[in-house]
py3Dmol code that shows the C-alpha trace and the ligand (Angstrom):
import py3Dmol

protein = """\
ATOM      1  CA  MET A   1     -11.529  16.905  -8.779  1.00  0.00           C
ATOM      2  CA  ARG A   2     -14.216  15.166  -6.680  1.00  0.00           C
ATOM      3  CA  THR A   3     -13.404  11.797  -5.288  1.00  0.00           C
ATOM      4  CA  PHE A   4     -15.904   9.014  -4.758  1.00  0.00           C
ATOM      5  CA  PRO A   5     -16.231   8.379  -1.018  1.00  0.00           C
ATOM      6  CA  PHE A   6     -14.280   5.307   0.086  1.00  0.00           C
ATOM      7  CA  SER A   7     -17.066   4.238   2.500  1.00  0.00           C
ATOM      8  CA  ALA A   8     -19.605   4.279  -0.327  1.00  0.00           C
ATOM      9  CA  ILE A   9     -17.807   1.624  -2.328  1.00  0.00           C
ATOM     10  CA  VAL A  10     -19.924  -1.447  -2.472  1.00  0.00           C
ATOM     11  CA  GLY A  11     -18.300  -4.874  -2.116  1.00  0.00           C
ATOM     12  CA  GLN A  12     -14.569  -5.234  -2.751  1.00  0.00           C
ATOM     13  CA  GLU A  13     -14.156  -6.047   0.933  1.00  0.00           C
ATOM     14  CA  LEU A  14     -10.807  -7.760   0.674  1.00  0.00           C
ATOM     15  CA  LEU A  15      -9.340  -4.885  -1.386  1.00  0.00           C
ATOM     16  CA  LYS A  16     -10.520  -2.330   1.174  1.00  0.00           C
ATOM     17  CA  LYS A  17      -8.971  -4.411   3.980  1.00  0.00           C
ATOM     18  CA  GLY A  18      -5.694  -4.711   2.114  1.00  0.00           C
ATOM     19  CA  LEU A  19      -5.483  -0.982   1.617  1.00  0.00           C
ATOM     20  CA  LEU A  20      -6.418  -0.222   5.245  1.00  0.00           C
ATOM     21  CA  ALA A  21      -3.818  -2.700   6.548  1.00  0.00           C
ATOM     22  CA  ASN A  22      -1.192  -0.739   4.595  1.00  0.00           C
ATOM     23  CA  ALA A  23      -2.528   2.553   5.889  1.00  0.00           C
ATOM     24  CA  VAL A  24      -1.924   1.309   9.394  1.00  0.00           C
ATOM     25  CA  ASP A  25       1.437  -0.441   8.742  1.00  0.00           C
ATOM     26  CA  PRO A  26       3.111   0.825   5.540  1.00  0.00           C
ATOM     27  CA  SER A  27       5.927  -1.735   6.030  1.00  0.00           C
ATOM     28  CA  ILE A  28       3.516  -4.362   4.728  1.00  0.00           C
ATOM     29  CA  GLY A  29       4.703  -3.249   1.279  1.00  0.00           C
ATOM     30  CA  GLY A  30       1.739  -2.143  -0.781  1.00  0.00           C
ATOM     31  CA  VAL A  31      -0.967  -3.827  -2.740  1.00  0.00           C
ATOM     32  CA  LEU A  32      -1.089  -5.381  -6.216  1.00  0.00           C
ATOM     33  CA  ILE A  33      -4.625  -5.385  -7.604  1.00  0.00           C
ATOM     34  CA  ARG A  34      -5.375  -7.889 -10.317  1.00  0.00           C
ATOM     35  CA  GLY A  35      -8.502  -7.667 -12.389  1.00  0.00           C
ATOM     36  CA  GLU A  36     -10.062  -6.757 -15.673  1.00  0.00           C
ATOM     37  CA  LYS A  37     -10.720  -3.212 -16.762  1.00  0.00           C
ATOM     38  CA  GLY A  38     -13.818  -1.562 -15.459  1.00  0.00           C
ATOM     39  CA  THR A  39     -13.822  -3.220 -12.009  1.00  0.00           C
ATOM     40  CA  GLY A  40     -13.345   0.063 -10.190  1.00  0.00           C
ATOM     41  CA  LYS A  41      -9.680  -0.382  -9.219  1.00  0.00           C
ATOM     42  CA  THR A  42      -8.688   3.206  -9.882  1.00  0.00           C
ATOM     43  CA  THR A  43     -11.772   4.638  -8.143  1.00  0.00           C
ATOM     44  CA  ALA A  44     -10.992   2.539  -5.086  1.00  0.00           C
ATOM     45  CA  VAL A  45      -7.356   3.719  -4.891  1.00  0.00           C
ATOM     46  CA  ARG A  46      -8.236   7.432  -5.239  1.00  0.00           C
ATOM     47  CA  ALA A  47     -11.008   7.086  -2.667  1.00  0.00           C
ATOM     48  CA  PHE A  48      -8.587   5.333  -0.357  1.00  0.00           C
ATOM     49  CA  ALA A  49      -5.983   8.100  -0.548  1.00  0.00           C
ATOM     50  CA  ALA A  50      -8.652  10.673   0.254  1.00  0.00           C
ATOM     51  CA  VAL A  51      -9.612   8.815   3.439  1.00  0.00           C
ATOM     52  CA  LEU A  52      -6.047   8.745   4.823  1.00  0.00           C
ATOM     53  CA  PRO A  53      -5.209  11.112   7.721  1.00  0.00           C
ATOM     54  CA  PRO A  54      -3.164  14.119   6.702  1.00  0.00           C
ATOM     55  CA  LYS A  55       0.620  13.770   7.016  1.00  0.00           C
ATOM     56  CA  ARG A  56       2.949  16.132   8.941  1.00  0.00           C
ATOM     57  CA  VAL A  57       5.751  17.450   6.721  1.00  0.00           C
ATOM     58  CA  VAL A  58       8.611  19.973   6.892  1.00  0.00           C
ATOM     59  CA  SER A  59       7.331  23.361   5.671  1.00  0.00           C
ATOM     60  CA  GLY A  60       8.971  24.495   2.481  1.00  0.00           C
ATOM     61  CA  CYS A  61      10.597  21.133   1.641  1.00  0.00           C
ATOM     62  CA  ARG A  62      10.012  20.083  -1.992  1.00  0.00           C
ATOM     63  CA  PHE A  63      10.247  16.414  -1.026  1.00  0.00           C
ATOM     64  CA  GLY A  64       7.795  16.894   1.816  1.00  0.00           C
ATOM     65  CA  CYS A  65      10.079  15.270   4.372  1.00  0.00           C
ATOM     66  CA  LEU A  66       7.908  13.533   6.936  1.00  0.00           C
ATOM     67  CA  GLU A  67       8.046  14.519  10.617  1.00  0.00           C
ATOM     68  CA  GLY A  68      10.090  12.089  12.679  1.00  0.00           C
ATOM     69  CA  MET A  69      11.689  10.469   9.589  1.00  0.00           C
ATOM     70  CA  PRO A  70      15.184  10.879   8.158  1.00  0.00           C
ATOM     71  CA  ARG A  71      15.370  14.173   6.182  1.00  0.00           C
ATOM     72  CA  CYS A  72      16.595  15.148   2.819  1.00  0.00           C
ATOM     73  CA  GLY A  73      19.929  16.910   2.250  1.00  0.00           C
ATOM     74  CA  GLU A  74      18.184  20.234   1.648  1.00  0.00           C
ATOM     75  CA  CYS A  75      16.449  20.116   5.068  1.00  0.00           C
ATOM     76  CA  VAL A  76      19.672  19.110   6.709  1.00  0.00           C
ATOM     77  CA  ALA A  77      21.450  22.023   5.097  1.00  0.00           C
ATOM     78  CA  ARG A  78      18.724  24.405   6.284  1.00  0.00           C
ATOM     79  CA  GLU A  79      19.185  23.143   9.827  1.00  0.00           C
ATOM     80  CA  LEU A  80      22.964  23.401   9.625  1.00  0.00           C
ATOM     81  CA  SER A  81      22.592  26.982   8.552  1.00  0.00           C
ATOM     82  CA  GLY A  82      20.768  27.673  11.832  1.00  0.00           C
ATOM     83  CA  GLU A  83      17.153  27.509  10.657  1.00  0.00           C
ATOM     84  CA  THR A  84      14.599  25.816  12.926  1.00  0.00           C
ATOM     85  CA  LEU A  85      12.346  23.749  10.629  1.00  0.00           C
ATOM     86  CA  SER A  86       8.627  23.992  11.149  1.00  0.00           C
ATOM     87  CA  HIS A  87       6.013  21.483  10.138  1.00  0.00           C
ATOM     88  CA  GLU A  88       2.643  21.615   8.480  1.00  0.00           C
ATOM     89  CA  SER A  89      -0.180  19.223   7.625  1.00  0.00           C
ATOM     90  CA  ARG A  90      -0.724  18.156   4.048  1.00  0.00           C
ATOM     91  CA  SER A  91      -3.200  15.732   2.573  1.00  0.00           C
ATOM     92  CA  VAL A  92      -1.931  12.475   1.099  1.00  0.00           C
ATOM     93  CA  GLU A  93      -2.056  12.482  -2.675  1.00  0.00           C
ATOM     94  CA  VAL A  94      -2.113   9.845  -5.398  1.00  0.00           C
ATOM     95  CA  VAL A  95       1.036  10.193  -7.541  1.00  0.00           C
ATOM     96  CA  ASP A  96       0.634   8.420 -10.904  1.00  0.00           C
ATOM     97  CA  LEU A  97       3.458   6.740 -12.640  1.00  0.00           C
ATOM     98  CA  PRO A  98       2.965   6.928 -16.410  1.00  0.00           C
ATOM     99  CA  LEU A  99       3.692   3.757 -18.307  1.00  0.00           C
ATOM    100  CA  ASN A 100       6.063   5.327 -20.767  1.00  0.00           C
ATOM    101  CA  ALA A 101       8.093   7.154 -18.103  1.00  0.00           C
ATOM    102  CA  SER A 102      11.863   7.080 -18.653  1.00  0.00           C
ATOM    103  CA  GLU A 103      14.155   6.113 -15.846  1.00  0.00           C
ATOM    104  CA  ASP A 104      15.193   9.787 -15.429  1.00  0.00           C
ATOM    105  CA  ARG A 105      11.593  10.830 -15.097  1.00  0.00           C
ATOM    106  CA  VAL A 106      11.088   8.206 -12.413  1.00  0.00           C
ATOM    107  CA  VAL A 107      14.235   8.649 -10.297  1.00  0.00           C
ATOM    108  CA  GLY A 108      14.927  12.311 -11.228  1.00  0.00           C
ATOM    109  CA  SER A 109      17.946  13.821 -12.926  1.00  0.00           C
ATOM    110  CA  LEU A 110      21.186  15.403 -11.895  1.00  0.00           C
ATOM    111  CA  ASP A 111      22.629  18.414 -13.679  1.00  0.00           C
ATOM    112  CA  LEU A 112      26.099  17.057 -14.318  1.00  0.00           C
ATOM    113  CA  GLU A 113      27.371  20.282 -15.903  1.00  0.00           C
ATOM    114  CA  ALA A 114      26.463  22.263 -12.820  1.00  0.00           C
ATOM    115  CA  ALA A 115      28.197  19.630 -10.756  1.00  0.00           C
ATOM    116  CA  LEU A 116      31.416  19.981 -12.769  1.00  0.00           C
ATOM    117  CA  ARG A 117      31.237  23.773 -13.151  1.00  0.00           C
ATOM    118  CA  GLU A 118      30.188  24.872  -9.631  1.00  0.00           C
ATOM    119  CA  GLY A 119      30.491  21.650  -7.627  1.00  0.00           C
ATOM    120  CA  SER A 120      26.805  22.042  -6.763  1.00  0.00           C
ATOM    121  CA  LYS A 121      24.212  19.338  -6.925  1.00  0.00           C
ATOM    122  CA  LYS A 122      21.253  20.473  -8.960  1.00  0.00           C
ATOM    123  CA  PHE A 123      18.662  17.794  -8.834  1.00  0.00           C
ATOM    124  CA  GLU A 124      15.394  17.730 -10.781  1.00  0.00           C
ATOM    125  CA  MET A 125      12.869  15.764  -8.827  1.00  0.00           C
ATOM    126  CA  GLY A 126      11.285  12.741 -10.488  1.00  0.00           C
ATOM    127  CA  VAL A 127       8.145  10.718  -9.682  1.00  0.00           C
ATOM    128  CA  LEU A 128       9.883   9.143  -6.658  1.00  0.00           C
ATOM    129  CA  GLY A 129      10.455  12.565  -5.181  1.00  0.00           C
ATOM    130  CA  LYS A 130       6.809  13.515  -5.557  1.00  0.00           C
ATOM    131  CA  ALA A 131       5.736  10.149  -4.205  1.00  0.00           C
ATOM    132  CA  ASN A 132       7.364  10.762  -0.774  1.00  0.00           C
ATOM    133  CA  GLY A 133       4.585  10.508   1.855  1.00  0.00           C
ATOM    134  CA  ASN A 134       2.035   9.751  -0.758  1.00  0.00           C
ATOM    135  CA  VAL A 135       0.400   6.810  -2.577  1.00  0.00           C
ATOM    136  CA  LEU A 136       2.312   5.820  -5.676  1.00  0.00           C
ATOM    137  CA  TYR A 137      -0.114   4.390  -8.204  1.00  0.00           C
ATOM    138  CA  ILE A 138       1.002   2.370 -11.156  1.00  0.00           C
ATOM    139  CA  ASP A 139      -1.824   1.374 -13.440  1.00  0.00           C
ATOM    140  CA  GLU A 140      -0.877  -1.732 -15.467  1.00  0.00           C
ATOM    141  CA  VAL A 141       2.335  -2.343 -13.638  1.00  0.00           C
ATOM    142  CA  ASN A 142       2.865  -5.496 -15.769  1.00  0.00           C
ATOM    143  CA  LEU A 143       3.394  -3.335 -18.835  1.00  0.00           C
ATOM    144  CA  LEU A 144       6.077  -1.183 -17.208  1.00  0.00           C
ATOM    145  CA  ASP A 145       9.748  -1.641 -18.220  1.00  0.00           C
ATOM    146  CA  ASP A 146      11.263  -4.365 -15.952  1.00  0.00           C
ATOM    147  CA  HIS A 147      14.205  -2.231 -15.076  1.00  0.00           C
ATOM    148  CA  VAL A 148      11.977   0.633 -13.923  1.00  0.00           C
ATOM    149  CA  VAL A 149       9.945  -1.802 -11.793  1.00  0.00           C
ATOM    150  CA  ASP A 150      13.155  -3.091 -10.199  1.00  0.00           C
ATOM    151  CA  VAL A 151      14.176   0.430  -9.252  1.00  0.00           C
ATOM    152  CA  LEU A 152      10.745   1.212  -7.821  1.00  0.00           C
ATOM    153  CA  LEU A 153      10.536  -1.870  -5.738  1.00  0.00           C
ATOM    154  CA  ASP A 154      14.075  -1.264  -4.322  1.00  0.00           C
ATOM    155  CA  VAL A 155      13.072   2.196  -3.264  1.00  0.00           C
ATOM    156  CA  ALA A 156       9.773   0.960  -1.928  1.00  0.00           C
ATOM    157  CA  VAL A 157      11.719  -1.249   0.506  1.00  0.00           C
ATOM    158  CA  SER A 158      14.564   1.123   1.389  1.00  0.00           C
ATOM    159  CA  GLY A 159      12.579   4.355   1.576  1.00  0.00           C
ATOM    160  CA  VAL A 160      15.456   6.200  -0.090  1.00  0.00           C
ATOM    161  CA  ASN A 161      15.978   7.119  -3.739  1.00  0.00           C
ATOM    162  CA  VAL A 162      19.691   7.191  -4.661  1.00  0.00           C
ATOM    163  CA  VAL A 163      20.669   8.609  -8.029  1.00  0.00           C
ATOM    164  CA  MET A 164      24.198   8.083  -9.273  1.00  0.00           C
ATOM    165  CA  ARG A 165      25.543   9.600 -12.400  1.00  0.00           C
ATOM    166  CA  GLU A 166      29.249   9.611 -13.401  1.00  0.00           C
ATOM    167  CA  GLY A 167      30.482   9.731  -9.797  1.00  0.00           C
ATOM    168  CA  VAL A 168      27.937  12.235  -8.586  1.00  0.00           C
ATOM    169  CA  THR A 169      25.405  10.959  -6.085  1.00  0.00           C
ATOM    170  CA  TYR A 170      22.175  12.455  -4.810  1.00  0.00           C
ATOM    171  CA  SER A 171      19.685  10.894  -2.431  1.00  0.00           C
ATOM    172  CA  HIS A 172      16.446  11.848  -0.886  1.00  0.00           C
ATOM    173  CA  PRO A 173      13.691  10.104   1.197  1.00  0.00           C
ATOM    174  CA  SER A 174      11.008   8.362  -0.822  1.00  0.00           C
ATOM    175  CA  ARG A 175       8.536   6.569   1.418  1.00  0.00           C
ATOM    176  CA  PHE A 176       5.329   5.768  -0.345  1.00  0.00           C
ATOM    177  CA  LEU A 177       2.473   3.318  -0.334  1.00  0.00           C
ATOM    178  CA  LEU A 178       2.805   1.328  -3.572  1.00  0.00           C
ATOM    179  CA  VAL A 179      -0.382   0.344  -5.316  1.00  0.00           C
ATOM    180  CA  GLY A 180      -0.108  -1.371  -8.661  1.00  0.00           C
ATOM    181  CA  THR A 181      -2.796  -2.778 -10.878  1.00  0.00           C
ATOM    182  CA  MET A 182      -2.594  -5.320 -13.586  1.00  0.00           C
ATOM    183  CA  ASN A 183      -4.891  -7.092 -16.028  1.00  0.00           C
ATOM    184  CA  PRO A 184      -3.629 -10.693 -15.983  1.00  0.00           C
ATOM    185  CA  GLU A 185      -4.903 -11.111 -19.592  1.00  0.00           C
ATOM    186  CA  GLU A 186      -2.181  -8.642 -20.699  1.00  0.00           C
ATOM    187  CA  GLY A 187       0.715 -10.621 -19.236  1.00  0.00           C
ATOM    188  CA  GLU A 188       2.129 -11.505 -15.909  1.00  0.00           C
ATOM    189  CA  LEU A 189       4.813  -9.874 -13.767  1.00  0.00           C
ATOM    190  CA  ARG A 190       8.024 -11.783 -13.125  1.00  0.00           C
ATOM    191  CA  PRO A 191       7.696 -13.899  -9.983  1.00  0.00           C
ATOM    192  CA  GLN A 192      10.568 -11.928  -8.309  1.00  0.00           C
ATOM    193  CA  LEU A 193       8.639  -8.720  -8.803  1.00  0.00           C
ATOM    194  CA  LEU A 194       5.306 -10.271  -7.647  1.00  0.00           C
ATOM    195  CA  ASP A 195       6.892 -11.303  -4.391  1.00  0.00           C
ATOM    196  CA  ARG A 196       7.983  -7.717  -3.682  1.00  0.00           C
ATOM    197  CA  PHE A 197       4.338  -6.527  -3.414  1.00  0.00           C
ATOM    198  CA  GLY A 198       3.184  -7.090   0.142  1.00  0.00           C
ATOM    199  CA  LEU A 199      -0.366  -7.993  -0.695  1.00  0.00           C
ATOM    200  CA  CYS A 200      -2.331  -9.082  -3.747  1.00  0.00           C
ATOM    201  CA  VAL A 201      -6.031  -8.876  -4.359  1.00  0.00           C
ATOM    202  CA  GLU A 202      -8.108 -10.143  -7.250  1.00  0.00           C
ATOM    203  CA  VAL A 203     -11.035  -7.882  -8.043  1.00  0.00           C
ATOM    204  CA  THR A 204     -13.922  -9.006 -10.230  1.00  0.00           C
ATOM    205  CA  GLY A 205     -17.110  -7.423 -11.320  1.00  0.00           C
ATOM    206  CA  GLU A 206     -19.814  -7.835  -8.707  1.00  0.00           C
ATOM    207  CA  LYS A 207     -22.164 -10.702  -9.709  1.00  0.00           C
ATOM    208  CA  ASP A 208     -24.817 -10.356  -7.016  1.00  0.00           C
ATOM    209  CA  LEU A 209     -27.717  -8.420  -8.609  1.00  0.00           C
ATOM    210  CA  SER A 210     -28.733  -6.472  -5.521  1.00  0.00           C
ATOM    211  CA  LEU A 211     -25.129  -5.341  -5.025  1.00  0.00           C
ATOM    212  CA  ARG A 212     -24.823  -4.409  -8.668  1.00  0.00           C
ATOM    213  CA  ARG A 213     -27.918  -2.353  -8.343  1.00  0.00           C
ATOM    214  CA  GLN A 214     -26.508  -0.676  -5.237  1.00  0.00           C
ATOM    215  CA  ILE A 215     -23.326   0.184  -7.082  1.00  0.00           C
ATOM    216  CA  VAL A 216     -25.228   1.762  -9.969  1.00  0.00           C
ATOM    217  CA  GLU A 217     -27.412   3.729  -7.628  1.00  0.00           C
ATOM    218  CA  ARG A 218     -24.460   5.154  -5.698  1.00  0.00           C
ATOM    219  CA  VAL A 219     -22.493   6.053  -8.764  1.00  0.00           C
ATOM    220  CA  LEU A 220     -25.479   7.865 -10.210  1.00  0.00           C
ATOM    221  CA  ALA A 221     -26.128   9.664  -6.906  1.00  0.00           C
ATOM    222  CA  PHE A 222     -22.479  10.729  -6.792  1.00  0.00           C
ATOM    223  CA  GLU A 223     -22.322  11.863 -10.392  1.00  0.00           C
ATOM    224  CA  GLY A 224     -25.638  13.677 -10.110  1.00  0.00           C
ATOM    225  CA  SER A 225     -24.635  15.298  -6.810  1.00  0.00           C
ATOM    226  CA  ALA A 226     -27.744  13.904  -5.124  1.00  0.00           C
ATOM    227  CA  PRO A 227     -28.759  15.914  -2.062  1.00  0.00           C
ATOM    228  CA  GLY A 228     -27.246  14.470   1.110  1.00  0.00           C
ATOM    229  CA  PHE A 229     -25.088  11.878  -0.670  1.00  0.00           C
ATOM    230  CA  VAL A 230     -21.762  13.672  -0.215  1.00  0.00           C
ATOM    231  CA  GLU A 231     -22.584  14.758   3.343  1.00  0.00           C
ATOM    232  CA  LYS A 232     -23.625  11.268   4.441  1.00  0.00           C
ATOM    233  CA  TRP A 233     -20.575   9.561   3.089  1.00  0.00           C
ATOM    234  CA  ALA A 234     -18.178  12.322   4.153  1.00  0.00           C
ATOM    235  CA  GLN A 235     -19.279  11.566   7.741  1.00  0.00           C
ATOM    236  CA  GLU A 236     -18.531   7.866   7.208  1.00  0.00           C
ATOM    237  CA  ASP A 237     -15.135   8.612   5.714  1.00  0.00           C
ATOM    238  CA  GLU A 238     -14.320  10.977   8.617  1.00  0.00           C
ATOM    239  CA  ALA A 239     -15.162   8.179  11.090  1.00  0.00           C
ATOM    240  CA  LEU A 240     -12.915   5.766   9.145  1.00  0.00           C
ATOM    241  CA  ARG A 241     -10.091   8.320   9.190  1.00  0.00           C
ATOM    242  CA  GLY A 242     -10.397   8.405  12.956  1.00  0.00           C
ATOM    243  CA  ARG A 243     -10.251   4.591  13.072  1.00  0.00           C
ATOM    244  CA  ILE A 244      -7.060   4.525  11.017  1.00  0.00           C
ATOM    245  CA  GLU A 245      -5.449   7.012  13.405  1.00  0.00           C
ATOM    246  CA  GLU A 246      -6.518   4.894  16.419  1.00  0.00           C
ATOM    247  CA  ALA A 247      -5.326   1.726  14.713  1.00  0.00           C
ATOM    248  CA  ARG A 248      -1.868   3.247  14.143  1.00  0.00           C
ATOM    249  CA  GLU A 249      -1.621   3.994  17.879  1.00  0.00           C
ATOM    250  CA  LEU A 250      -2.881   0.526  18.844  1.00  0.00           C
ATOM    251  CA  LEU A 251      -0.661  -1.436  16.371  1.00  0.00           C
ATOM    252  CA  PRO A 252       2.480  -1.653  18.566  1.00  0.00           C
ATOM    253  CA  SER A 253       0.479  -3.321  21.314  1.00  0.00           C
ATOM    254  CA  VAL A 254      -1.192  -5.948  19.089  1.00  0.00           C
ATOM    255  CA  ALA A 255       0.358  -9.327  19.744  1.00  0.00           C
ATOM    256  CA  VAL A 256       0.444 -12.626  17.878  1.00  0.00           C
ATOM    257  CA  PRO A 257       0.261 -15.659  20.253  1.00  0.00           C
ATOM    258  CA  ASP A 258       2.914 -18.313  19.839  1.00  0.00           C
ATOM    259  CA  HIS A 259       0.595 -21.037  18.622  1.00  0.00           C
ATOM    260  CA  VAL A 260      -0.678 -18.764  15.859  1.00  0.00           C
ATOM    261  CA  LEU A 261       2.864 -17.873  14.794  1.00  0.00           C
ATOM    262  CA  GLY A 262       3.667 -21.621  14.654  1.00  0.00           C
ATOM    263  CA  ALA A 263       0.562 -22.337  12.628  1.00  0.00           C
ATOM    264  CA  VAL A 264       1.351 -19.574  10.112  1.00  0.00           C
ATOM    265  CA  VAL A 265       4.888 -20.753   9.531  1.00  0.00           C
ATOM    266  CA  GLU A 266       3.750 -24.329   9.176  1.00  0.00           C
ATOM    267  CA  VAL A 267       0.995 -23.636   6.677  1.00  0.00           C
ATOM    268  CA  VAL A 268       3.138 -21.346   4.576  1.00  0.00           C
ATOM    269  CA  ALA A 269       5.935 -23.902   4.414  1.00  0.00           C
ATOM    270  CA  ASP A 270       3.374 -26.610   3.662  1.00  0.00           C
ATOM    271  CA  LEU A 271       2.081 -24.652   0.702  1.00  0.00           C
ATOM    272  CA  GLY A 272       5.606 -24.570  -0.741  1.00  0.00           C
ATOM    273  CA  VAL A 273       6.057 -20.782  -0.556  1.00  0.00           C
ATOM    274  CA  ALA A 274       9.744 -19.924  -1.022  1.00  0.00           C
ATOM    275  CA  GLY A 275      11.370 -17.314   1.148  1.00  0.00           C
ATOM    276  CA  HIS A 276      10.006 -15.672   4.269  1.00  0.00           C
ATOM    277  CA  ARG A 277       8.141 -12.668   2.924  1.00  0.00           C
ATOM    278  CA  GLY A 278       4.912 -14.640   2.920  1.00  0.00           C
ATOM    279  CA  ASP A 279       5.008 -15.507   6.612  1.00  0.00           C
ATOM    280  CA  ILE A 280       6.134 -12.063   7.639  1.00  0.00           C
ATOM    281  CA  THR A 281       3.503 -10.353   5.603  1.00  0.00           C
ATOM    282  CA  ILE A 282       0.703 -12.546   6.985  1.00  0.00           C
ATOM    283  CA  LEU A 283       1.748 -11.673  10.524  1.00  0.00           C
ATOM    284  CA  LYS A 284       2.043  -7.960   9.845  1.00  0.00           C
ATOM    285  CA  CYS A 285      -1.221  -7.889   7.896  1.00  0.00           C
ATOM    286  CA  SER A 286      -3.193  -9.823  10.570  1.00  0.00           C
ATOM    287  CA  LYS A 287      -1.899  -7.438  13.281  1.00  0.00           C
ATOM    288  CA  ALA A 288      -2.771  -4.383  11.203  1.00  0.00           C
ATOM    289  CA  LEU A 289      -6.280  -5.738  10.591  1.00  0.00           C
ATOM    290  CA  ALA A 290      -6.695  -6.458  14.283  1.00  0.00           C
ATOM    291  CA  ALA A 291      -5.672  -2.851  15.040  1.00  0.00           C
ATOM    292  CA  VAL A 292      -8.298  -1.620  12.550  1.00  0.00           C
ATOM    293  CA  LYS A 293     -10.870  -3.733  14.399  1.00  0.00           C
ATOM    294  CA  GLY A 294      -9.636  -2.322  17.707  1.00  0.00           C
ATOM    295  CA  ILE A 295      -8.763  -5.759  19.179  1.00  0.00           C
ATOM    296  CA  PRO A 296      -5.520  -6.752  20.930  1.00  0.00           C
ATOM    297  CA  LEU A 297      -4.979 -10.064  19.107  1.00  0.00           C
ATOM    298  CA  PRO A 298      -5.789 -11.042  15.495  1.00  0.00           C
ATOM    299  CA  ASP A 299      -8.951 -13.085  15.410  1.00  0.00           C
ATOM    300  CA  GLU A 300      -9.836 -15.793  12.891  1.00  0.00           C
ATOM    301  CA  GLU A 301     -11.242 -13.300  10.414  1.00  0.00           C
ATOM    302  CA  CYS A 302      -7.980 -11.222  10.544  1.00  0.00           C
ATOM    303  CA  LEU A 303      -5.874 -14.280  10.036  1.00  0.00           C
ATOM    304  CA  ALA A 304      -7.978 -15.635   7.176  1.00  0.00           C
ATOM    305  CA  ASP A 305      -7.961 -12.252   5.443  1.00  0.00           C
ATOM    306  CA  ALA A 306      -4.230 -11.941   5.978  1.00  0.00           C
ATOM    307  CA  PHE A 307      -3.708 -15.333   4.276  1.00  0.00           C
ATOM    308  CA  ARG A 308      -5.980 -14.434   1.385  1.00  0.00           C
ATOM    309  CA  LEU A 309      -4.107 -11.157   0.879  1.00  0.00           C
ATOM    310  CA  SER A 310      -0.521 -12.325   1.407  1.00  0.00           C
ATOM    311  CA  LEU A 311      -0.267 -15.556  -0.487  1.00  0.00           C
ATOM    312  CA  PRO A 312      -1.976 -15.510  -3.901  1.00  0.00           C
ATOM    313  CA  HIS A 313       0.949 -13.955  -5.778  1.00  0.00           C
ATOM    314  CA  ARG A 314       3.537 -16.083  -3.906  1.00  0.00           C
ATOM    315  CA  LEU A 315       2.149 -19.455  -4.903  1.00  0.00           C
ATOM    316  CA  LYS A 316       3.314 -21.212  -8.015  1.00  0.00           C
ATOM    317  CA  GLU A 317       0.108 -22.554  -9.475  1.00  0.00           C
ATOM    318  CA  ASP A 318      -3.326 -21.201  -9.892  1.00  0.00           C
ATOM    319  CA  PRO A 319      -2.932 -18.831  -6.992  1.00  0.00           C
ATOM    320  CA  PHE A 320      -6.544 -18.247  -6.039  1.00  0.00           C
ATOM    321  CA  GLU A 321      -7.385 -21.964  -5.974  1.00  0.00           C
ATOM    322  CA  GLU A 322      -4.345 -22.589  -3.839  1.00  0.00           C
ATOM    323  CA  ALA A 323      -5.195 -19.757  -1.488  1.00  0.00           C
ATOM    324  CA  ALA A 324      -8.605 -21.378  -0.879  1.00  0.00           C
ATOM    325  CA  SER A 325      -6.861 -24.655   0.075  1.00  0.00           C
ATOM    326  CA  GLY A 326      -4.461 -22.591   2.219  1.00  0.00           C
ATOM    327  CA  ARG A 327      -7.423 -21.368   4.187  1.00  0.00           C
ATOM    328  CA  ARG A 328      -8.604 -24.937   4.741  1.00  0.00           C
ATOM    329  CA  ARG A 329      -5.155 -25.981   5.849  1.00  0.00           C
ATOM    330  CA  LEU A 330      -4.967 -23.141   8.239  1.00  0.00           C
ATOM    331  CA  ASP A 331      -8.214 -24.200   9.862  1.00  0.00           C
ATOM    332  CA  ALA A 332      -6.935 -27.751  10.106  1.00  0.00           C
ATOM    333  CA  VAL A 333      -3.697 -26.670  11.642  1.00  0.00           C
ATOM    334  CA  LEU A 334      -5.277 -24.286  14.107  1.00  0.00           C
ATOM    335  CA  SER A 335      -7.782 -26.935  15.333  1.00  0.00           C
ATOM    336  CA  ARG A 336      -4.928 -29.454  15.643  1.00  0.00           C
ATOM    337  CA  PHE A 337      -3.046 -27.107  17.919  1.00  0.00           C
ATOM    338  CA  GLY A 338      -6.089 -27.334  20.160  1.00  0.00           C
ATOM    339  CA  ALA A 339      -5.279 -23.913  21.439  1.00  0.00           C
ATOM    340  CA  PRO A 340      -7.904 -21.240  22.176  1.00  0.00           C
ATOM    341  CA  LYS A 341      -8.757 -19.526  18.927  1.00  0.00           C
ATOM    342  CA  PRO A 342      -7.124 -16.103  18.707  1.00  0.00           C
ATOM    343  CA  GLY A 343      -9.280 -13.200  19.649  1.00  0.00           C
ATOM    344  CA  ARG A 344     -11.455 -15.207  22.068  1.00  0.00           C
ATOM    345  CA  THR A 345      -9.124 -15.124  25.027  1.00  0.00           C
TER     346      THR A 345
END
"""
ligand_1 = """\
1
ZN
Zn 13.355 17.791 3.166
"""
view = py3Dmol.view(width=600, height=400)
view.addModel(protein, "pdb")
view.setStyle({"model": 0}, {"cartoon": {"style": "trace"}})
view.addModel(ligand_1, "xyz")
view.setStyle({"model": 1}, {"stick": {}})
view.zoomTo()
view.show()
C-alpha cells in the first residue's frame, strides 16, 4: 500500500511536532489526537511511521526484540543454547488495534493444556507482541473497553507485556509508540487515562482557503501518481529521516536551564495540574523538539509547543482555552525571571 509522504502534509504543524518529539524520545509516552472524522488523522499517522528510521532487531525473533534492549525469553533461550544472535534492519510498521478486540487478542494467549501436559509455555502472540518496536495505533480509543485501555497504558509505560493465567506466567518486551485518536463528540476518556498519554493535539479541518487548496492539489497529485510528486516528497522524507537520527544522537546533550525548569514547574502548578506528568512531559518534549531543530537548549518556540502539546488533556476545564492562557502565563513568568530567553545564549 502506498503511503502519503509525511513531508507533503499541509498544516497540522503541532501534530507533526508531537509525533516527531516522540520519534526522538519515545519515553514521552505517545500522542492522543482529538478531532472530528475526515481531518486526516489516520493519513498523518501512517505517513509518520513511514518516515521513521528503520529499527535494528534480532533476526528470527517473532517479537522483533530491539537491539540493545532487554530480550524475550525465546531469544534468551537461543543464547543459552549457544547461538550467537544476529541483527537485521526492519521498517517500523503501524499496528492497528481493532475496537472489538478481546483481552486475549490484545495481550496474547497461553496454551494452558500444553503447560499442564508438557510443562512448556506455548504463547500465541497478541497485538502487544506485534506492536513491539512499532507504532500502536488505536483509532477511536475512547470507544475501547476501559479494561483493555488500562492494560495497554500499563504496558506502554513498562515496555513489558506480562500474561498470567492460572499460575502460568509469560512475558515479552512490548515497546511501542502509542497513538490514539478520538472524536470528542463520541464521548471522553476517563481523566486517569487521558493523563497517561504523553501529548495531546486537537486537529481541525484547515480553514485557510489557500491551504485547503494546497491540500486538495497534493492529494490529487498523490492519488493520480502525478509525475515527480513521489520523487520530490520522497527526498524530503529522506532528509527528515536523517534529521530524526541526528536528533536522537543530540538529545542526551540538550539541557534545560534552571530558570526555565523553575518557570515550567511554577506555571504548571499555577494552572492547577495534578501530579507531575505534565511538568515532566513538557521538559522532555521541549528537549526533543530542540534536538529536532538541532539546537542545544529549547528555545521559546520549543517551550511554547511543549506546553501546547503536554497540557490540554491534563487541565480540568475547557482544555484548549486553558492552554492558551497557560501560554500567556508562561510568557509572563519567563519575563519576570528576567533571565536570558532560552536558545539565545
Ligand atoms: Zn526476542
